N, C-alpha and C positions, 0 to 999 in steps of 0.2 A: 619237109626238110629245108626247103628254100626259105621258109619264114625265119629260121634261126639266123640267117644272114642279116636280117633286119632287127630281130628281137634282141640278140646279144649286144650289139652296140648301143641300142636304146637303153637296155637295162644297165649297162656299164656307165652310160652318161648320166642316167638318173641317180645311180648310186654315188657317183662322183659329185653330183650336184648336192645331194643330201649331206655328204661328208664335208663339202665346202661350207654349206650353211651351218652345220654343227660347229666346225672350227671357227667360223666367223662369230658365232654367238659366244663361244668361249673367249675369244679375243676381245669382244666388246663388253665383257663383264656381265653377261646375263645370269650367270650362276654364282655370283659373288655373295648375295644375301638371300639365302634360301628361307630363312626363318622370318625375315622382315615382312614379307607379303602375307604370311600366315597370321602373324600377330596383328597386322593392319586389318585383316578381314574380321578378326575377332574383337577388335577395339570398337566400343560403342560410342565413342566421342562425347563422354559426359563432361569433359573439362572445358568445352566450348560453351559460352553463354548463349542462351536462346534469344533470338531477335525479338 
């Protein structure tokens, strides 16, 4: 039972850290272009001339 004294604050801190990281990623625009990365992965770059 004494371990809960340590585990609850650690869990709350890690949860707050995860929430902060998520909110930071929203603010920095990580989720603005969700389709762009998918299309870039499928693009085969045929429009570039070969060296």
